[in-house]
Structure formats: structure tokens, C-alpha cells
MARZA-407260 format. One line per field, with one value per residue: z, x, y of N, C-alpha, C in turn; residue in one letter. Coordinates in Angstrom, 3 decimals. Layout:
BEGIN
nZ [Z  ...];
nX [X  ...];
nY [Y  ...];
caZ [Z  ...];
caX [X  ...];
caY [Y  ...];
cZ [Z  ...];
cX [X  ...];
cY [Y  ...];
aa [a  ...];
end
This chain:
BEGIN
nZ [-175.777  -177.023  -179.899  -180.099  -182.153  -183.097  -185.611  -187.584  -187.246  -187.941  -190.341  -191.587  -191.240  -192.718  -195.193  -195.574  -196.785  -199.236  -202.253  -200.776  -199.500  -197.684  -195.529  -194.209  -191.123  -189.506  -186.453  -184.641  -182.137  -182.925  -184.920  -186.293  -186.409  -189.207  -190.773  -190.889  -192.802  -194.593  -195.748  -195.949  -198.243  -200.230  -200.330  -200.881  -202.836  -203.301  -203.355  -204.197  -202.521  -201.589  -198.921  -198.588  -199.222  -199.274  -198.171  -200.063  -200.383  -202.929  -203.596  -202.604  -199.839  -197.220  -194.873  -192.297  -190.910  -187.701  -186.565  -183.437  -181.823  -179.281  -179.155  -180.001  -178.610  -175.945  -176.088  -174.185  -172.707  -171.738  -173.949  -176.513  -179.646  -182.027  -181.152  -180.166  -182.907  -184.090  -182.684  -183.097  -186.059  -185.414  -184.098  -185.119  -188.064  -189.839  -190.478  -189.582  -192.139  -192.465  -191.728  -193.210  -193.297  -193.703  -194.881  -194.174  -195.685  -195.892  -194.441  -192.424  -189.161  -187.401  -184.852  -183.570  -180.693  -177.717  -174.126  -172.205  -170.215  -171.018  -172.042  -173.547  -174.230  -174.057  -172.283  -173.456  -173.574  -171.818  -172.876  -175.435  -175.577  -174.852  -177.198  -178.647  -179.690  -178.390  -178.300  -176.652  -177.025  -175.929  -175.210  -177.286  -176.171  -175.178  -177.055  -178.945  -179.921  -181.045  -182.897  -184.563  -185.599  -186.406  -188.715  -190.313  -190.668  -192.333  -194.571  -195.401  -195.191  -197.354  -199.717  -200.044  -199.965  -201.263  -202.031  -201.009  -198.590  -195.084  -193.817  -194.778  -192.978  -190.809  -188.100  -187.591  -188.102  -186.229  -184.076  -184.313  -184.313  -181.740  -180.531  -181.541  -179.913  -177.136  -177.307  -177.420];
nX [-100.735  -98.640  -96.993  -97.320  -97.614  -100.268  -101.654  -99.660  -100.581  -103.104  -103.300  -101.908  -104.044  -105.842  -105.027  -105.150  -107.658  -109.682  -111.423  -111.706  -112.234  -109.877  -110.854  -108.881  -109.002  -107.121  -107.586  -107.583  -107.731  -109.595  -111.300  -114.247  -118.009  -118.351  -115.844  -116.250  -118.104  -117.678  -115.396  -117.077  -118.390  -116.449  -115.676  -117.791  -120.890  -123.890  -127.171  -130.491  -133.110  -136.050  -136.486  -135.035  -132.448  -129.021  -125.840  -123.244  -120.626  -117.984  -116.389  -116.795  -116.491  -116.318  -113.985  -113.991  -111.220  -110.713  -108.219  -106.765  -108.857  -109.756  -108.551  -110.290  -111.667  -113.857  -117.102  -118.674  -120.526  -119.131  -119.485  -118.363  -118.796  -118.179  -117.773  -120.504  -121.694  -120.740  -121.553  -124.415  -124.528  -123.601  -125.567  -127.967  -127.556  -127.168  -127.390  -128.539  -128.434  -128.550  -131.329  -132.421  -132.393  -129.548  -128.968  -126.886  -124.383  -122.854  -120.327  -117.685  -116.669  -113.788  -111.659  -108.664  -106.663  -104.966  -104.438  -106.353  -105.088  -102.747  -101.720  -103.861  -105.791  -109.196  -111.966  -113.596  -117.260  -119.142  -121.228  -120.792  -118.617  -120.066  -121.033  -119.117  -116.612  -113.844  -110.347  -107.228  -104.254  -100.939  -97.404  -94.653  -92.891  -89.166  -88.514  -90.261  -90.050  -87.078  -87.533  -89.371  -87.409  -85.136  -86.339  -87.152  -84.289  -83.203  -84.588  -83.669  -81.078  -80.546  -81.503  -79.749  -76.900  -74.458  -75.305  -73.688  -72.334  -71.257  -73.474  -75.502  -76.465  -78.505  -78.468  -76.311  -77.598  -79.860  -78.076  -77.349  -79.735  -80.382  -78.168  -78.918  -81.365  -80.305  -78.877  -80.640];
nY [30.477  33.302  32.703  29.837  28.279  28.187  29.626  28.250  25.444  25.821  26.405  24.293  22.260  23.483  23.166  20.515  20.286  20.151  21.883  24.569  27.705  30.175  33.097  35.677  37.482  39.905  40.795  44.041  46.429  48.117  46.420  45.500  44.463  45.319  45.073  42.220  41.919  43.056  41.324  39.235  39.877  40.125  37.379  36.024  35.318  36.806  35.388  35.350  33.646  31.674  32.294  34.918  37.181  35.571  35.005  33.192  31.129  31.889  30.040  26.164  25.761  28.070  29.281  31.424  33.164  34.407  36.003  36.641  37.023  38.248  41.088  43.293  46.192  46.735  48.323  51.119  49.928  47.723  45.612  43.720  44.456  43.065  40.372  40.139  40.382  38.020  35.968  36.138  35.752  33.001  31.795  32.374  31.784  34.044  37.856  40.913  43.544  46.729  46.792  44.641  41.274  38.872  35.946  33.398  30.958  27.787  28.797  28.618  29.577  30.543  30.655  32.622  32.925  34.784  34.486  36.236  37.767  39.476  42.453  44.775  42.646  41.163  39.716  37.163  36.722  34.613  33.593  33.451  31.928  29.522  28.522  27.816  25.218  24.515  24.773  24.523  25.461  24.732  25.650  24.060  21.355  20.542  18.423  18.496  20.901  20.799  18.736  20.012  22.280  20.575  19.559  21.908  22.912  20.573  20.957  23.622  23.267  21.480  22.551  24.533  23.443  21.162  17.745  15.871  17.194  17.535  18.105  16.779  14.493  13.324  12.957  14.806  17.232  16.996  17.502  20.228  21.242  21.050  22.431  24.888  25.598  25.323  27.371  29.528];
caZ [-175.671  -178.259  -180.687  -179.719  -183.384  -183.606  -187.132  -188.075  -186.939  -188.534  -192.078  -192.017  -191.493  -193.729  -196.311  -195.817  -197.207  -200.945  -202.237  -199.324  -199.291  -196.180  -195.530  -192.893  -190.686  -188.284  -185.641  -183.579  -181.455  -184.159  -185.807  -186.109  -187.463  -190.742  -191.166  -191.307  -193.648  -195.936  -196.100  -196.571  -199.337  -200.995  -200.657  -201.289  -203.751  -203.035  -203.823  -203.675  -202.092  -200.985  -197.428  -198.877  -199.501  -198.816  -198.595  -200.446  -200.836  -204.185  -203.410  -202.119  -198.339  -196.840  -193.512  -191.995  -189.912  -187.065  -185.615  -182.140  -181.390  -178.064  -179.136  -180.477  -177.462  -175.535  -175.839  -172.810  -171.819  -171.970  -175.016  -177.760  -180.860  -183.109  -180.753  -180.346  -184.104  -184.472  -181.794  -184.036  -187.125  -185.371  -183.476  -186.368  -189.433  -190.316  -189.753  -190.134  -192.689  -193.072  -191.513  -194.167  -192.913  -194.572  -194.403  -194.311  -195.727  -195.845  -193.733  -191.017  -188.448  -186.811  -184.289  -182.437  -179.447  -176.816  -172.937  -172.075  -169.306  -171.619  -172.385  -174.753  -174.770  -173.323  -172.130  -174.183  -173.003  -171.496  -173.834  -176.756  -175.609  -174.532  -178.517  -179.572  -180.101  -177.812  -178.139  -175.917  -177.211  -174.916  -175.651  -177.490  -175.143  -175.821  -177.937  -179.957  -180.838  -181.654  -184.085  -185.662  -185.858  -187.355  -190.079  -190.715  -190.998  -193.085  -195.826  -195.767  -195.679  -198.518  -200.906  -200.115  -199.862  -201.975  -201.108  -200.540  -197.658  -193.690  -192.998  -195.420  -192.252  -189.831  -186.940  -187.398  -188.345  -185.123  -182.976  -184.751  -183.545  -180.240  -180.162  -181.588  -178.747  -175.783  -177.453  -177.565];
caX [-99.844  -98.013  -95.934  -96.948  -97.851  -101.722  -101.927  -99.277  -101.278  -104.575  -102.667  -101.742  -105.219  -107.247  -104.257  -105.731  -109.133  -109.843  -112.576  -112.385  -111.481  -109.662  -110.653  -108.492  -109.113  -106.325  -108.360  -106.925  -108.786  -110.678  -111.981  -115.470  -118.621  -118.121  -114.671  -116.497  -119.218  -116.748  -114.855  -118.137  -118.782  -115.353  -115.583  -119.255  -121.862  -125.345  -128.029  -131.963  -133.543  -137.602  -136.556  -134.609  -131.171  -128.097  -124.251  -122.839  -119.025  -117.590  -115.934  -117.594  -117.059  -115.538  -113.532  -113.673  -110.396  -110.302  -106.875  -106.518  -110.481  -110.347  -107.820  -111.196  -112.049  -115.074  -117.752  -118.817  -121.586  -118.313  -119.896  -117.460  -119.697  -117.602  -118.253  -121.678  -121.980  -120.358  -122.924  -125.462  -124.003  -123.101  -126.703  -129.154  -126.835  -126.961  -127.401  -129.468  -127.771  -129.477  -132.716  -132.562  -132.102  -129.036  -128.614  -125.183  -124.585  -121.595  -119.292  -117.472  -115.947  -112.522  -111.007  -107.534  -106.759  -104.160  -104.790  -106.696  -104.273  -101.800  -102.235  -104.992  -106.501  -110.135  -112.346  -114.759  -118.291  -119.498  -122.630  -120.081  -117.915  -120.646  -121.567  -118.117  -116.029  -112.713  -109.037  -106.302  -102.733  -99.587  -96.148  -94.208  -91.584  -87.925  -88.330  -91.192  -89.213  -85.886  -88.019  -89.424  -86.013  -84.403  -87.164  -86.798  -82.766  -83.362  -85.097  -82.826  -79.616  -80.712  -81.728  -78.502  -75.874  -74.568  -75.703  -72.462  -71.951  -71.587  -75.067  -76.557  -76.396  -79.569  -77.713  -75.583  -78.706  -80.473  -77.167  -77.207  -81.053  -80.082  -77.390  -79.507  -82.386  -79.521  -78.331  -81.848];
caY [31.610  33.989  31.860  28.370  27.679  28.285  29.926  27.037  24.174  25.724  26.797  22.909  21.677  24.273  22.728  19.000  20.163  20.813  23.032  25.414  29.061  30.611  34.297  35.922  38.804  39.963  41.501  44.754  47.068  48.761  45.659  45.725  43.746  45.898  44.276  40.600  41.687  43.401  40.325  38.199  40.308  39.919  36.129  35.285  35.884  37.061  34.893  35.524  32.379  31.927  33.143  36.041  37.095  34.649  35.394  31.751  30.947  31.489  28.137  25.274  26.221  29.238  29.495  32.888  32.983  35.722  36.050  37.648  37.514  39.181  42.408  44.462  46.886  46.682  49.502  51.783  48.776  46.453  44.844  43.660  44.568  41.955  39.103  40.086  40.151  36.539  35.120  36.490  34.855  31.464  31.396  32.180  31.862  35.021  38.765  42.158  44.459  47.965  46.324  43.519  39.939  38.136  34.497  32.831  29.309  26.994  29.750  28.241  30.623  29.911  31.817  32.169  34.247  34.610  34.648  37.606  38.181  40.236  43.755  45.027  41.458  41.355  38.176  36.697  36.357  33.199  33.330  33.235  30.899  28.349  27.928  27.253  24.501  25.451  24.104  24.953  24.952  25.179  26.014  22.962  20.799  21.132  17.542  18.871  22.250  19.993  18.129  21.371  22.953  19.530  19.716  23.129  23.034  19.785  21.762  24.846  22.895  20.617  23.387  25.395  22.733  20.173  16.438  15.069  17.666  16.998  18.583  15.668  13.464  13.816  13.171  16.296  18.108  17.131  18.192  21.620  22.006  21.040  23.669  26.109  25.369  25.693  29.122  30.303];
cZ [-177.022  -178.441  -180.513  -181.105  -183.933  -184.962  -188.002  -188.029  -187.894  -189.814  -192.245  -192.249  -192.477  -195.057  -196.499  -196.467  -198.528  -200.753  -201.176  -199.406  -198.029  -196.451  -194.322  -192.779  -189.778  -187.560  -185.007  -182.752  -181.924  -184.889  -185.100  -186.880  -188.826  -191.515  -191.878  -192.295  -194.809  -196.549  -196.700  -197.927  -200.524  -201.286  -200.788  -202.481  -202.989  -203.635  -203.265  -203.622  -201.752  -199.651  -197.490  -199.201  -198.683  -199.132  -198.573  -200.769  -202.512  -204.573  -202.873  -200.670  -198.337  -195.358  -193.450  -190.609  -189.087  -186.345  -184.177  -181.752  -180.388  -177.885  -179.692  -178.963  -177.153  -175.631  -174.478  -171.860  -171.639  -172.862  -176.152  -179.092  -181.841  -182.422  -180.733  -181.574  -184.494  -183.914  -182.568  -185.397  -186.755  -185.058  -184.749  -188.155  -190.182  -189.738  -190.286  -190.804  -193.156  -192.849  -192.453  -193.446  -194.216  -194.234  -194.650  -194.507  -196.063  -195.939  -192.372  -190.251  -187.437  -186.292  -183.344  -181.556  -178.492  -175.485  -172.805  -170.876  -169.477  -171.825  -173.730  -175.454  -173.560  -173.357  -173.070  -173.133  -172.962  -172.669  -175.102  -176.757  -175.100  -176.015  -179.316  -179.031  -179.550  -177.895  -177.538  -176.227  -176.232  -175.618  -175.979  -176.564  -176.034  -176.953  -179.060  -180.537  -181.540  -182.988  -185.228  -186.257  -186.999  -188.775  -190.806  -191.319  -192.217  -194.565  -196.173  -196.145  -197.048  -199.682  -200.905  -200.235  -200.703  -201.122  -200.623  -199.029  -196.282  -193.258  -193.894  -194.092  -191.162  -188.505  -186.702  -187.387  -186.616  -183.810  -183.218  -184.347  -182.134  -179.917  -180.252  -180.413  -177.669  -176.120  -177.043  -176.066];
cX [-99.387  -97.157  -95.823  -97.485  -99.370  -102.097  -101.020  -100.252  -102.500  -104.264  -102.851  -103.197  -106.391  -106.214  -104.713  -106.886  -109.159  -111.224  -112.824  -111.394  -111.338  -110.000  -110.352  -108.742  -108.102  -106.820  -107.176  -108.245  -109.955  -111.483  -113.425  -116.281  -118.441  -117.234  -115.289  -117.405  -118.452  -115.965  -115.512  -118.519  -117.808  -115.189  -116.634  -119.810  -123.298  -126.291  -129.361  -132.759  -135.269  -137.377  -135.798  -133.170  -129.911  -126.718  -123.925  -121.522  -119.002  -117.009  -116.999  -117.977  -116.197  -115.374  -112.945  -112.890  -109.960  -109.178  -107.093  -108.064  -110.598  -109.207  -109.298  -111.574  -113.359  -115.902  -118.056  -119.541  -120.751  -118.953  -118.653  -118.430  -119.311  -118.099  -119.857  -122.615  -121.969  -121.360  -123.940  -125.594  -124.249  -125.002  -127.936  -128.750  -127.182  -127.133  -128.015  -127.908  -128.529  -130.779  -133.221  -131.661  -130.812  -128.503  -127.060  -124.914  -123.040  -120.508  -119.013  -116.623  -114.795  -112.123  -109.755  -107.330  -105.625  -104.406  -105.285  -105.919  -103.337  -102.513  -102.850  -105.823  -107.919  -110.707  -113.533  -116.202  -118.532  -120.676  -121.690  -119.561  -118.773  -121.242  -120.424  -117.548  -114.535  -111.660  -107.896  -104.962  -101.653  -98.277  -95.577  -93.309  -90.385  -87.767  -88.789  -90.130  -87.985  -86.417  -88.545  -88.197  -85.234  -84.976  -87.079  -85.193  -82.734  -83.507  -84.162  -81.765  -79.691  -81.059  -80.514  -77.125  -75.821  -74.843  -74.787  -71.640  -72.207  -72.741  -76.196  -76.943  -77.553  -78.977  -76.969  -76.560  -79.435  -79.480  -77.336  -78.944  -80.976  -79.261  -78.212  -80.625  -81.565  -79.306  -79.680  -82.532];
cY [32.092  32.775  30.461  27.587  27.676  28.354  28.792  26.147  24.642  26.081  25.264  22.211  22.072  23.621  21.168  19.217  20.836  21.318  23.791  26.906  29.528  32.279  35.106  37.349  38.836  41.321  42.675  45.663  47.656  47.749  45.674  44.619  44.151  44.987  42.765  40.999  42.224  42.100  39.067  38.811  39.968  38.422  35.323  35.796  35.970  36.146  35.327  33.846  32.862  32.709  34.338  35.935  36.458  34.933  33.516  32.143  31.236  30.152  27.134  25.376  27.544  29.085  30.825  32.606  34.398  35.494  36.812  38.089  38.330  40.398  43.372  44.933  46.967  47.820  50.016  50.862  47.597  45.205  44.999  43.429  43.210  40.691  39.083  39.557  38.558  35.425  34.959  35.688  33.173  31.097  30.937  32.107  32.955  36.377  39.907  42.915  45.543  47.401  45.105  42.276  39.251  37.124  34.330  31.482  28.828  27.925  28.942  29.117  29.783  31.194  31.441  33.455  33.687  34.601  36.096  38.417  39.352  41.477  44.002  43.867  41.490  39.826  38.310  36.494  34.869  32.827  32.972  32.074  29.488  28.050  27.608  25.900  25.180  24.342  24.959  24.290  25.345  25.219  24.475  22.724  20.806  19.896  18.015  19.883  21.590  19.442  19.162  22.097  21.826  19.564  20.823  23.426  21.853  20.206  22.587  24.167  21.758  21.435  24.198  24.878  21.545  18.956  15.682  15.958  17.185  17.305  17.743  14.546  14.029  13.852  14.725  17.534  18.338  17.966  19.924  22.130  21.964  22.275  24.958  26.638  25.973  27.327  29.818  30.339];
aa [p  e  g  c  g  k  s  m  l  l  r  h  a  f  a  k  r  s  k  m  e  i  a  t  i  n  c  n  a  q  t  s  e  t  d  v  i  k  k  l  q  q  a  c  a  v  a  t  t  s  s  g  r  v  y  r  p  k  a  e  r  l  v  l  y  l  k  d  i  n  l  p  k  p  d  k  y  d  t  m  q  l  i  a  f  l  q  q  m  i  l  y  k  g  f  y  d  n  l  e  w  m  g  v  e  r  v  q  i  v  c  s  m  n  p  s  g  t  v  g  r  h  n  l  t  t  r  f  t  a  i  l  r  i  a  s  i  s  y  p  d  r  d  q  l  q  q  v  y  s  e  y  l  k  a  v  l  k  s  r  l  p  s  g  s  d  w  s  d  n  k  q  i  e  k  l  a  g  g  l  l  d  f  y];
end
């Protein structure tokens, strides 16, 4: 669901890996395969190999992160061109660009989305989802939210207030976090 922390969790996971570049595409109704190709051109170098031309990341690995993957609008045949393109990239490790095969190496595709029941979001094809690893995240419960708010408040209050203030006590901060949640 919206606001459950998908991007934060992914950003945290990406930060744990070294020698990796992240290229983010924020999808909307008009996002197409052209946007993905442009992002690959920005983050990769083209190398010529015995099997043809290949996009290779400038860093050791590239994570192509597509946010809100189910926002692009399907065409009149109910096909999402972006999804069909990504399916081709995943299955065949490349794509056709102006009738020339372009291979893709050391690129990982990561996508996030909200349920398709909300306005402007569309179902992904079962052919596409069958080739993916899918993780589902729900809203955090109250205890988890209180822990998040407490950690956030600790950092803010520590940087803004002197060390001997009333807010240096963790119990007081947890009470404040609980009060904010009650108010919300």
C-alpha cells in the first residue's frame, strides 16, 4: 500500500551494497520503454563483443529501480509496452534498438508498485509476474511505527537541543512518539 515504506526499505538495502549504482525511474501514465533505454544510455557504456553490442554499467553493477511500475497506461490492445519491454530484457538479457540487438549485462531490475485497485493503476500480466521474485509489504503496526518515530525524534532532538535537556531521556522520546501516533 501507499506510504508503507517500500522506497525506504529498498534504499536501505541498496546502501548495504558497495560498487553498485542505482538508476531510478519514477513511472507515470506516459512512461515507456524509451525512458528505460535513455536511463540505460546514461548509466551504461556500450561495448562491442563477439556476440554484438552490449550495455555494461559504468559501475560494477547497476540497479534499475522503477517506482510505480503499474502506472503506465495500456494501449488499445490492453498491453503495457513498458512491461513487455522489461519482460524481453529479463528473459533474453537484451532488447532490439532500431533492428539491432543490444545485450544488457550486470543490470538488475527492481520495481515497486501499489495495488492495482487504486485509480490509475493497472494489473501486471501473469506472464511478467511469473518471471519475477515478488515481495509484499503491508503497513507497519503501531509498535513498529512508534519505534520509527522514536528513532527519528532521537536524531532530530539530539541535533537541535543541548545534551542535558529533558528530551535526552529515551523514555520521554518514546512517550512523545506515542503521543504523536495517538494524535495521528
